[in-house]
Steps between C-alpha positions, in 0.01 A plus 500: 500500500711434192824546693370259764407236242838537328677435829286192553604350166869541570626858486749544789338757725832631630624567146174669407509732801870580441420592139219731611720657767743599224237718333542877553185523713467505877247507778362147481500180702458140383279252682432143382316211660313181415133507591198277459225618263195276483709192589768588242843610620619808313758773540412857584752772418451850633705802403448753776586857404641692793559833320272721296555438130479764225256494210728381225484549123593230251841663448572474875417130507701432182799678655475290818487178301770611256746578781441169679754212485274280287541318172384677186221245459360568848525876446321479166217285640451722806500815288248339266266434793510861621468631144178299458379643831579857397325456166189360669489777762547761228200370305286503815594856600525653153869586513831362370708218655787732593265728700330224700547507876520135596367550855460151649660312213804728503562443870796298612297186561383491136857547376614212721209282384575554132879483514487203736267303273710570190821406680348182645381377162851543361648331809277197436592491133138545390479534122123531463215625718141391439219656702150370560198729442482761775217520758325834539347606832238770540426802716724799563854561618644805673792650306691829472234630259212401727267202487541309175273229355635147474670380300702819533510718184873442453444124523230522234735689268779247556286194436342581164529183293580286807248230608331591830196378694292635785485339843254565786750686717481859617854632493805547280620166364741637237699816572649728234848373590386138471326566170809672360723212608265254331472677165867597483646162597250241373541376144139377495182467707279194510507133593815352647737381228637144516768493767663279761465665840818534699372727777185682606483802727218692666515868583235676705415857594346670799137506388258237627276379218199268470720305257866411574712814453783316327724540200619159379814472292615187317862462399592231252622392162280504193445183305296375211531824306806398302766232508852538368373467143187709551260205461285523817235765544213579735158596366164587653194316366182709524161339435132577505185316379257691280150404386356846429763671285458557128755361252589855397573596861714192563702560185558861604616400849746244363646766270529745788664239722771432244551874451541546877777241535333159514721224365198308374122536511245236398148364546396143586139377458354379832167385641395723787236479771134476395631319189603824339770489233778741579870567459802498726709811429866442585786748500867418553715794604823606673439551874545877474201521259264296717323791673440692178362195318274396788363853500442472125283188546308654790421821312453377142307174556183428702689264732463535876851377578821356363744234616875511472788268576876510463644242262849414384589411146805387313556673167736421218724784396387671184714633219410664170710449188447602141525251211493553127241324283425528126220738599691726737614526861307313770555515871542164671420449869741262672425342839808413705569302813843632580718428197257249350246619242180299545253666263483747213206667327464768231335829588147480362468870416817490288381193309152642443639829371736327254225265383279797415784689333598206274152359442595152626340273763589577859604139554759534223672794672466329838671186374785701345550679832496171691767357270720806547434486874609137523830595337550767766410250770751238384776758453450616861529154658 
């Protein structure tokens, strides 16, 4: 399905097949067609194996990839995928990665899937892969070791720490090969980052599902994260209303949110339904911390739900300099817009420490630091 979606977003199919034909494996046929799945046109790629394939070890797969006419980047990514697979299988079966028999995932079709995906991403010039949370089906699947519960044990091992969710489908929705590709190639899992779509492709498999059996892939250029001077950023705003949480609990949650990567955390007094006074708890965070912080609010507060939205902000560049005052060294925070310094402020902790050490008013140290900071500001402009 991933190969099919990659072709749909622009990978030349003839080049992809020629690359796979150059691998030192044989006994397979390529079939590709566009089909309609629930009123959506998608591509279906089938790799039909015409010869019996051996049960390969990790060293066999690494040798096949290493001897292929591929770039070092593609080789490294493909080997990383199979290494993750071997490690997961080893944990499931109580052995070591080098002794794992890959069975299905070591067959030629899995090698072509993995190498083809890694090559296609390089061919497209993809610099970053972001994956949505993965859907988990239920039931059992027939494998070389017998009937296995879903999600398959190897999939479970691969997806520790990855956001997943259950769906009402009986059948395998994420295979071990697909899970390994996701965790080895994706830099993050979660909501879609800000991007300008350039192409979208749909890949489908053979199974008929109650929900569309589609893998959707967006190709595009990121935006809003950073401009040439690093001023633009994207943040997630997470909110929930509370009217039944104690002050101690709310203070604890704010502290935990900041410790877990929130950029800011604060409370706003609000009037809630039934005329109850309450608070609006708001967290601002990088997109990759959104899932963890939403889980924090759901588990640590009595709320029944949270809201989140993606926002963009423009930030001044920050710079720290040290200045000398009659009381000692104070750090000064400078705020820049390119080459222009717009603001400066002394570091409070430095001023408070020096005020205590010298037995003078805080404002006296603060003013001395401001004067020294102004001199730095004028000398820089």
